[in-house]
Structure formats: C-alpha cells, structure tokens
C-alpha positions in Angstrom: -0.2 0.3 0.2 1.7 3.3 -1.4 2.2 6.3 1.5 -0.8 8.2 -0.2 -3.5 5.7 -0.1 -2.0 4.6 4.4 -2.6 8.7 4.8 -5.8 8.4 3.6 -7.2 5.8 5.5 -5.6 7.4 8.3 -7.7 10.4 7.8 -10.9 7.9 7.0 -10.5 6.1 10.6 -10.1 9.1 12.7 -13.1 10.1 10.5 -15.3 7.6 11.8 -13.7 7.2 15.2 -14.5 11.2 15.7 -18.1 10.3 14.6 -18.8 7.0 16.7 -17.8 9.0 19.5 -20.1 12.1 18.3 -23.3 9.4 17.9 -23.0 8.2 20.9 -23.8 11.4 22.8 -27.5 11.2 21.4 -27.3 14.5 19.9 -27.8 14.3 15.9 -27.2 17.2 13.4 -30.4 17.7 11.6 -29.3 20.6 8.9 -29.9 19.6 5.7 -32.6 17.5 5.9 -35.8 18.9 4.0 -38.8 20.3 6.2 -36.4 20.1 9.3 -35.5 23.5 10.7 -32.5 23.1 13.5 -33.8 25.2 16.0 -37.6 23.5 16.7 -37.8 21.0 19.3 -41.4 20.1 17.9 -42.3 18.6 14.2 -46.1 18.6 13.7 -48.7 19.0 11.1 -52.4 20.4 11.1 -54.5 17.6 11.1 -54.6 13.9 11.9 -53.2 11.0 9.7 -52.7 7.4 10.1 -49.6 5.7 8.1 -51.0 5.2 5.1 -52.9 8.4 4.9 -49.8 10.7 5.5 -48.0 8.3 2.4 -50.9 8.6 0.2 -51.2 12.2 0.8 -47.4 12.6 0.0 -47.9 10.8 -2.6 -50.7 12.8 -3.9 -49.5 16.6 -2.9 -45.6 15.9 -4.3 -43.1 15.8 -7.7 -42.9 12.2 -8.5 -40.4 10.5 -5.9 -38.3 9.8 -9.2 -37.8 13.0 -10.5 -35.7 13.2 -14.2 -31.9 12.6 -13.7 -29.7 14.8 -15.6 -26.9 13.5 -17.5 -23.6 12.0 -16.2 -21.1 14.1 -17.0 -18.1 13.1 -18.9 -15.5 13.9 -16.4 -17.9 12.5 -13.6 -15.4 9.6 -11.4 -15.3 6.8 -13.0 -17.4 3.9 -10.8 -16.9 0.3 -11.3 -19.3 -1.8 -12.9 -21.1 -4.6 -11.0 -21.8 -7.8 -13.0 -25.2 -8.3 -13.8 -26.5 -4.5 -12.7 -25.9 -2.7 -15.7 -27.7 0.2 -13.6 -25.1 0.4 -10.6 -22.5 2.5 -11.8 -24.5 5.1 -13.3 -26.4 5.0 -10.1 -23.2 5.2 -8.0 -21.4 7.8 -10.1 -23.9 10.1 -9.8 -23.6 10.4 -6.0 -19.5 10.3 -6.8 -20.1 14.0 -8.7 -21.5 15.5 -5.8 -19.2 13.8 -3.8 -15.9 15.0 -5.1 -18.0 18.3 -5.4 -17.5 18.5 -1.3 -21.0 20.1 -1.0 -22.5 18.2 2.4 -25.6 20.2 2.2 -26.0 18.8 -1.8 -25.0 14.8 -0.4 -27.1 15.5 2.8 -30.3 16.2 1.0 -29.5 13.4 -1.0 -28.9 10.6 1.4 -32.1 11.2 3.5 -31.4 7.7 4.7 -28.4 8.1 6.6 -27.9 9.9 9.3 -27.0 13.9 8.6 -24.0 14.1 11.1 -23.4 10.6 9.7 -23.2 12.3 6.1 -20.8 14.7 7.5 -18.2 12.3 9.0 -18.3 9.1 6.4 -17.8 11.4 3.1 -15.2 13.6 5.1 -12.0 12.0 3.2 -13.9 11.8 -0.2 -10.9 10.6 -2.1 -10.8 7.5 -0.1 -14.4 6.5 -1.1 -13.4 7.5 -4.8 -10.9 5.1 -4.3 -12.6 2.5 -3.7 -15.6 2.8 -5.8 -13.0 3.1 -9.0 -12.6 -0.9 -8.4 -14.4 -3.1 -10.2 -18.3 -4.1 -8.0 -19.4 -7.7 -6.7 -23.2 -8.1 -5.8 -23.7 -10.4 -3.3 -27.3 -10.8 -1.5 -28.8 -7.7 -2.8 -25.7 -5.6 -1.3 -23.1 -4.4 -4.0 -19.5 -3.5 -2.8 -17.2 -1.8 -4.2 -13.4 -1.7 -2.2 -9.4 -1.0 -3.1 -7.9 -2.6 0.0 -8.2 0.6 2.1 -11.9 1.3 2.0 -15.0 0.0 1.3 -18.4 1.3 0.0 -21.5 -0.4 -0.1 -24.8 0.1 -0.9 -28.5 -2.0 -1.1 -29.3 -3.1 -4.6 -32.7 -1.7 -4.4 -31.6 1.4 -4.3 -29.9 2.3 -7.8 -33.4 1.2 -9.5 -33.8 5.8 -8.5 -31.1 6.2 -10.5 -28.2 7.5 -7.7 -27.7 5.8 -4.8 -25.7 6.6 -1.7 -22.8 4.3 -1.1 -22.2 3.6 3.4 -18.0 4.1 3.5 -15.7 2.4 5.8 -12.7 1.0 6.7 -11.9 -2.2 4.5 -12.0 -5.5 6.3 -14.4 -4.0 9.1 -18.0 -5.7 9.6 -20.0 -3.3 8.2 -22.3 -2.2 11.1 -25.0 0.6 12.4 -24.9 2.2 15.7 -27.4 4.4 18.0 -27.4 7.3 15.3 -29.2 4.9 12.4 -31.2 3.8 14.9 -32.7 7.2 15.8 -32.8 8.2 12.1 -35.2 5.2 11.9 -37.3 6.7 14.2 -37.3 10.4 13.0 -38.0 9.0 9.8 -41.1 6.7 10.6 -42.5 9.4 13.3 -42.0 12.3 10.0 -43.6 10.2 8.1 -46.5 9.7 10.6 -47.0 13.0 10.8 -47.9 13.4 7.5 -43.6 15.1 6.8 -41.5 12.5 5.6 -38.0 13.2 5.1 -38.6 12.6 1.3 -41.3 11.9 -1.1 -40.0 8.8 -1.8 -39.9 7.8 1.7 -42.7 5.1 2.0 -42.5 2.1 3.4 -43.6 0.3 0.2 -40.0 1.0 -1.1 -37.9 1.5 2.6 -39.8 -0.8 5.1 -39.0 0.8 8.6 -41.4 -2.1 10.0 -39.6 -5.6 11.1 -41.7 -7.9 9.2 -43.5 -10.3 11.2 -42.5 -12.9 8.8 -40.0 -14.9 9.3 -40.4 -14.4 13.1 -36.9 -12.8 14.3 -38.2 -10.6 17.4 -37.0 -11.4 20.9 -35.5 -8.3 22.6 -34.7 -10.1 25.8 -32.4 -12.7 24.5 -34.7 -15.7 25.4 -34.1 -18.0 22.4 -37.9 -18.2 21.6 -38.8 -15.6 18.3 -42.0 -14.4 17.9 -43.3 -12.1 15.2 -42.8 -8.0 15.8 -45.5 -6.8 17.6 -45.7 -3.3 15.4 -46.0 -5.5 12.1 -49.7 -7.2 13.9 -50.5 -3.9 14.8 -49.4 -0.5 12.8 -51.5 1.6 14.2 -50.4 2.3 17.1 -49.4 5.4 16.6 -53.0 6.6 15.0 -53.8 10.4 16.4 -50.2 11.7 17.0 -49.8 15.0 15.6 -45.9 15.6 16.7 -42.7 15.1 18.1 -39.8 17.0 19.5 -37.2 16.1 17.0 -34.1 16.8 18.9 -35.4 15.2 22.2 -34.7 12.0 20.9 -32.7 9.7 22.9 -31.4 6.0 23.0 -29.6 2.8 24.7 -28.6 -0.8 23.8 -30.7 -3.3 24.9 -29.6 -7.1 24.3 -27.3 -7.9 21.9 -28.7 -6.6 18.0 -31.4 -4.3 20.0 -31.6 -0.9 20.4 -34.1 1.9 22.4 -35.0 4.9 21.3 -37.4 7.0 23.2 -39.0 10.2 21.7 -41.9 12.8 23.1 -44.9 12.6 21.4 -47.6 14.9 21.3 -51.7 13.5 20.0 -54.5 15.8 19.1 -55.4 16.9 22.3 -52.2 18.2 22.9 -51.0 16.5 25.6 -47.3 15.0 25.1 -45.6 12.1 26.8 -42.8 10.2 25.7 -42.7 6.7 23.9 -40.2 4.4 23.5 -39.2 2.4 19.9 -37.7 -1.0 20.3 -35.5 -1.2 17.2 -33.6 -4.6 15.9 -30.7 -4.4 13.7 -30.5 -6.3 10.3 -27.6 -6.5 7.7 -29.5 -3.5 5.8 -29.9 -1.7 9.1 -32.5 -1.0 11.9 -36.0 -1.7 12.0 -38.9 -1.0 14.4 -40.5 -4.4 16.0 -42.4 -2.5 19.1 -43.6 1.3 20.5 -44.9 1.3 24.4 -45.7 4.3 26.3 
C-alpha cells in the first residue's frame, strides 16, 4: 500500500472514530434534511392522519419520487461496473459527482436515509471513497460492494433503480455496522412519515421498510431464544392520532445484542405530550422498528 493510500486510511479511520464518539452522545445534527428546522424542537401537522393516509397524501401532493436526473458529466468519477447490475455504476457515478464537489448540504439532502451527521463524517475523505468506487464492484445477497483494499463502499442493490444511490463507506476489513444514530434516524423517519412530513417524498414503507416484518419471526429483544413476530407488524396503527414529536429530544440506549431502545416525546391531537419508547432490531441493512410502548 502506497504512502498516499496509507494517509487516506488514517484520515478515514480517524473520521469514523470521531463520528462514533459524537453519535454515542445521542446528539444528531438535522441540518440539510428537507423540511426540518434545526432550531425547532417540535415537528407537527395541522390534521391527524394514519401512516397510510399520510403516505398517500404525500404522494399526491408532491412531485414524483424519482425526478428526471441530469446526464452524467463526461468527467464524472469512474465507478467500477457490477456484473449483472448495469444500473449500479451510473447510480453511484451521480453520487460520486456530488461527493467530489464536496457540498455536504447536497449530500445530506440526497442521502436522506443516512443520519446527517453520519453523512458529514462518513464522507469526510472523498478521495478514499472515490478510490474504492473506481474498482470493479460485486453483488452478493442484494448488497453491492466496491473496495480498493483500504476502503469499502456498500449500497443496497434496490436503491440503484432510482438512478442515484449513496454508498456507506468504512475501512476495508471492518464489519459493516449500524449504530445508535442510525436507530434514532430510523425512528425520526418513521415519525416524520406518520405526521405527514416524510423527509423525502420517496420515503414510503413499500419502498423503504422501517417496520420489522412479521415473518419470518425473529423478534426476541429479551434474548430468550424463543423468537416471535414483531408486535408493531401486527398493530401498525399504534401511533394513530399523533400530531407531532420532539425531534431534537430523541435519545437512545442499547438493549440486548442487536436491539436498541429509542425514546421520543410524542404529542397527540389533544395536545398531550408523552414519551414513547421504540424498540428496534438490527439487521444486515440497518434497523427496523418492532415495538412501540408508552
């Protein structure tokens, strides 16, 4: 490995280490998320809507989720092709163009499935990410991967269909992992949908599942060894009637291995605010919400 690449590895690893310390505090930056005001502590809507009604209304009142994308510039960074997935390289090239430009606000807006602070730290060394993307990619079990031996970039294969896909970057050899910030952001997205203000018009349950599937039954936050179906999957209307939530007061703590608890002050139509606790399970592609309690 050359000196330049060793330098990139050090910078990249330090950036991720700093990210881990910041994210562990429970303080998430929300700058760059469409429709959010960093100075506000409450997100709300004027009328009450169920998750399905909110998503239908969002789809009807907003532009198409996948707008016409600009052509890829002739000087766009090279992205290695993935055998059997011809749309992968163009989708990652559009991301690579924005990454090379270094506009964090653009990246936070485009990569809205990733916590904004994570975007800021994960892409702190664009050269390391671009170097990995320049290598040939592989597709295994629905995950696309590029690596140059120093940095690895992965993306959910389903995301390339939109024509723009954001890669998650980490040091090569490290096990891809999702942290507490990802868990909090999952809950934030879920509540934003529920109150009729999704972070992006495309953020619908059918396309971006946030609720743990009922089958196969894997829900076992107590570590009992007897998995059951996730309770929320059987009662998706648990939060019907909420009108807002305290976005800046979302907090989290780990439970048993693979599970995270996230607490959020939630307000109902009567103006009453109470803490609700979300229990999330970590999977290969992030966190899903399996239960909500008072």
